[in-house]
C-alpha positions as CSV (number, residue, x, y, z in Angstrom):
1,M,0.0,0.0,0.0
2,R,2.9,2.3,0.9
3,T,4.5,1.6,-2.5
4,V,1.2,2.4,-4.3
5,N,0.9,5.7,-2.4
6,K,4.5,6.6,-3.2
7,L,3.9,5.9,-6.9
8,V,0.8,8.1,-6.9
9,M,2.8,10.9,-5.2
10,I,5.5,10.6,-7.8
11,A,3.0,10.7,-10.6
12,M,1.3,13.8,-9.2
13,H,4.6,15.5,-8.8
14,A,5.5,14.8,-12.4
15,L,2.2,16.2,-13.6
16,L,2.7,19.3,-11.5
17,L,6.2,19.8,-13.0
18,A,4.8,19.3,-16.5
19,G,2.0,21.8,-15.8
20,C,4.6,24.4,-14.5
21,A,6.7,23.9,-17.6
22,A,3.7,24.4,-19.9
23,A,2.7,27.5,-18.0
24,Q,6.2,28.9,-18.4
25,S,6.2,28.2,-22.1
26,V,3.1,30.3,-22.7
27,P,3.8,34.1,-22.6
28,A,1.9,36.3,-20.2
29,P,-0.7,38.6,-21.8
30,E,1.6,41.7,-21.8
31,E,4.5,39.6,-23.3
32,K,2.2,38.3,-26.1
33,R,1.0,41.9,-26.9
34,A,4.6,43.1,-27.1
35,L,5.8,40.3,-29.3
36,A,2.7,39.6,-31.5
37,P,0.6,42.8,-31.4
38,T,-1.4,41.8,-34.5
39,G,-2.2,38.3,-33.1
40,K,0.4,36.7,-35.4
41,L,4.2,36.4,-35.0
42,R,5.6,38.3,-38.0
43,V,9.1,37.0,-38.5
44,C,11.4,38.9,-40.9
45,L,13.9,36.8,-42.8
46,Y,16.1,37.3,-45.9
47,L,16.1,34.8,-48.7
48,G,19.2,33.0,-50.1
49,G,21.1,32.0,-46.9
50,P,20.7,28.9,-44.8
51,T,21.1,31.0,-41.7
52,N,17.7,32.6,-42.5
53,A,15.7,31.1,-45.4
54,I,16.4,29.1,-48.5
55,K,13.8,27.6,-50.9
56,D,14.1,24.2,-52.5
57,P,13.9,24.9,-56.3
58,V,11.9,21.7,-56.9
59,S,9.5,21.3,-53.9
60,G,9.3,25.0,-53.0
61,E,9.9,24.0,-49.3
62,I,11.5,26.8,-47.2
63,K,14.0,26.0,-44.5
64,G,16.7,27.8,-42.6
65,V,17.8,28.3,-39.1
66,G,15.9,31.6,-38.7
67,F,12.8,30.1,-40.4
68,D,12.8,27.0,-38.1
69,L,13.4,29.0,-34.9
70,G,10.7,31.5,-35.8
71,Q,8.2,28.6,-36.3
72,A,9.2,27.1,-32.9
73,L,8.7,30.5,-31.2
74,A,5.3,30.9,-32.7
75,R,4.3,27.4,-31.6
76,R,5.6,28.0,-28.1
77,M,3.6,31.3,-27.9
78,N,0.5,29.6,-29.4
79,V,0.1,32.2,-32.1
80,P,0.0,31.8,-36.0
81,Y,3.4,32.0,-37.7
82,E,3.8,34.5,-40.4
83,P,7.3,34.4,-42.0
84,L,8.0,37.5,-44.1
85,I,10.8,36.8,-46.6
86,H,12.8,39.7,-47.9
87,P,15.5,39.8,-50.6
88,T,18.3,41.3,-48.5
89,P,19.4,42.0,-44.9
90,R,18.8,45.7,-45.6
91,A,15.2,45.0,-46.4
92,V,14.8,43.1,-43.1
93,V,16.3,46.1,-41.2
94,D,14.0,48.5,-43.0
95,A,10.9,46.3,-42.1
96,I,12.0,46.3,-38.4
97,T,12.4,50.1,-38.5
98,S,9.0,50.6,-40.1
99,G,7.2,48.3,-37.7
100,G,6.6,45.7,-40.4
101,C,7.6,42.7,-38.4
102,D,7.9,41.6,-34.8
103,V,11.1,39.6,-34.5
104,T,14.1,38.6,-36.7
105,F,17.0,36.2,-36.6
106,I,20.0,38.2,-37.7
107,A,23.6,38.9,-37.0
108,Q,24.2,41.6,-34.4
109,D,26.1,44.8,-35.2
110,P,26.3,48.3,-33.7
111,D,23.9,49.9,-36.2
112,R,21.3,47.2,-35.7
113,E,21.6,47.5,-31.9
114,K,20.3,51.1,-32.3
115,I,17.0,49.9,-33.5
116,M,16.7,46.4,-32.0
117,D,17.2,44.7,-28.6
118,F,18.9,41.3,-28.9
119,T,18.9,38.0,-27.1
120,A,22.1,36.0,-26.4
121,V,24.0,34.8,-29.5
122,Y,22.9,31.3,-30.6
123,M,25.2,30.8,-33.6
124,S,28.5,32.2,-34.8
125,I,29.9,31.9,-38.4
126,E,33.1,33.1,-40.0
127,H,33.1,35.9,-42.6
128,G,35.1,35.1,-45.6
129,F,35.6,35.4,-49.4
130,L,34.4,33.3,-52.4
131,V,36.1,33.5,-55.8
132,P,34.9,31.9,-59.1
133,N,36.6,29.2,-61.1
134,G,39.8,30.3,-62.7
135,S,40.3,33.3,-60.3
136,P,44.0,34.2,-59.8
137,I,43.2,35.1,-56.2
138,S,44.3,32.4,-53.8
139,T,44.6,34.1,-50.4
140,M,42.6,36.7,-48.5
141,A,45.5,39.1,-48.7
142,E,45.2,39.2,-52.5
143,V,41.6,40.5,-52.4
144,D,42.5,44.0,-51.3
145,R,43.8,45.4,-54.6
146,R,42.8,48.2,-56.9
147,G,40.4,47.1,-59.6
148,I,39.0,44.2,-57.5
149,R,35.2,44.4,-57.1
150,V,33.8,42.6,-54.0
151,G,30.1,41.8,-53.9
152,V,28.3,41.8,-50.6
153,P,24.6,41.3,-49.5
154,A,23.1,44.8,-49.4
155,G,22.9,46.0,-45.8
156,G,24.7,42.8,-44.6
157,S,26.6,42.7,-41.3
158,V,29.7,41.8,-43.3
159,I,30.0,45.4,-44.6
160,P,31.4,47.2,-41.5
161,P,34.2,44.8,-40.9
162,L,34.9,44.5,-44.6
163,K,35.3,48.3,-44.9
164,R,37.9,48.0,-42.1
165,T,39.7,45.2,-43.9
166,L,39.7,46.6,-47.4
167,T,41.3,49.9,-48.4
168,N,41.8,49.4,-52.1
169,A,39.1,47.0,-53.5
170,E,35.6,48.3,-54.4
171,I,32.6,47.0,-52.4
172,V,29.4,46.3,-54.5
173,G,26.0,45.8,-52.8
174,S,23.7,43.2,-54.2
175,S,21.5,40.3,-53.0
176,I,22.7,36.8,-52.1
177,G,20.4,35.5,-54.8
178,D,22.4,37.5,-57.5
179,A,25.8,36.3,-56.3
180,V,26.2,33.4,-58.7
181,E,25.4,35.4,-61.8
182,L,27.6,38.3,-60.6
183,L,30.6,36.0,-60.2
184,R,29.9,34.0,-63.3
185,S,29.6,37.1,-65.5
186,G,32.6,38.8,-64.0
187,Q,30.6,41.8,-62.6
188,V,32.3,41.1,-59.3
189,D,35.6,39.3,-58.8
190,V,34.9,38.2,-55.2
191,F,31.9,37.8,-53.0
192,A,32.1,38.4,-49.3
193,A,29.6,37.1,-46.7
194,N,29.4,34.7,-43.8
195,K,30.7,31.3,-44.9
196,A,27.3,29.6,-44.5
197,N,26.1,31.8,-47.4
198,L,29.4,31.4,-49.3
199,F,29.3,27.6,-49.3
200,E,25.7,27.7,-50.4
201,I,26.7,30.0,-53.4
202,S,29.7,27.8,-54.1
203,D,27.5,24.7,-54.5
204,K,25.8,26.5,-57.5
205,L,29.1,27.7,-59.1
206,P,31.3,24.8,-60.1
207,G,35.0,25.3,-59.5
208,S,34.5,28.3,-57.2
209,R,36.5,28.4,-53.9
210,V,35.9,29.7,-50.4
211,L,39.2,31.1,-49.4
212,E,40.9,29.9,-46.2
213,G,40.8,32.2,-43.2
214,R,38.3,34.8,-41.9
215,F,38.3,38.6,-41.4
216,S,35.5,38.7,-38.8
217,V,32.6,36.7,-37.4
218,D,28.8,36.9,-37.7
219,R,27.1,36.5,-34.4
220,F,23.4,35.6,-34.8
221,A,20.8,36.5,-32.2
222,L,17.0,37.0,-32.1
223,G,16.3,40.7,-32.5
224,V,13.2,42.6,-31.3
225,P,12.3,46.2,-32.3
226,K,13.0,48.8,-29.7
227,G,9.9,49.5,-27.6
228,R,8.9,45.8,-27.1
229,E,10.7,45.6,-23.7
230,P,7.8,43.6,-22.0
231,G,8.6,40.6,-24.4
232,L,12.4,40.6,-24.0
233,A,12.7,38.3,-21.1
234,Y,10.4,35.8,-22.8
235,V,12.5,35.6,-26.1
236,R,15.7,35.5,-24.1
237,R,14.5,32.5,-22.2
238,F,13.3,31.0,-25.5
239,I,16.8,31.3,-27.1
240,E,18.5,29.8,-24.0
241,D,16.0,26.9,-24.1
242,T,16.6,26.2,-27.8
243,K,20.3,26.1,-27.2
244,S,20.1,23.7,-24.3
245,D,17.4,21.4,-25.8
246,G,19.3,21.0,-29.1
247,L,16.8,22.8,-31.3
248,V,19.4,25.3,-32.6
249,D,21.8,22.4,-33.5
250,A,18.9,20.6,-35.2
251,A,18.0,23.7,-37.2
252,I,21.6,24.1,-38.3
253,K,21.8,20.5,-39.4
254,R,18.5,20.6,-41.3
255,A,19.6,23.8,-43.1
256,G,23.0,22.4,-43.9
257,V,24.8,25.4,-42.4
258,R,28.6,25.3,-42.8
259,G,31.3,27.6,-41.3
260,T,30.0,27.7,-37.8
261,I,32.5,28.2,-35.0
262,K,32.5,27.7,-31.2
263,E,33.3,30.9,-29.2
């Protein structure tokens, strides 16, 4: 009888813990209003990079670390998920500035910190260079020469450190989706971005090479527009939970992200 009572108590305790965990996963009303004021979670992402969103050319399926984490956050909040896919990081930042979305999954930089509050970093990726087949450039040091045109994602976090690295080469803004054609046609000689994006581009450009080394690091975090302070603690807990329960690692694997580093 004593054993039965003990088992009942253990079961009741387990149910209580499960109930507490469920209660903690659902945002308080003021948190939900701050993070999803329209009743949906509007997540801004940019297309073309596995860190954010990539589309399968055959099935049309969208995947990416940001896409998966946004979906998980909406599910946890128990609100509809509305991914808003933009062509460039600059367009994402513009949407945040105009109030067109609620959260984004993007690399931190000083300019973005002026308009967004961030969680802890959940993924770090090297910044580097990609050169097309037949390029005479074999090292990072050879990129910074007069007459060399370096493509970058417009508004990308790679631009500030790239400007500190290059003093002679020309920087040309574009979208990640245009990188293959720009390199193939010779409109740019090199493309600079985080290496997850560079390896994705290289897969579509036979003979191209991601150069050894790095000139900086992309540190990805969840960003919330300024003025949404009541929801900050909630999304910060969410990111810590996704790191500890393996969701971030699973999203990285599903998207095929390469170039990540441990810091």
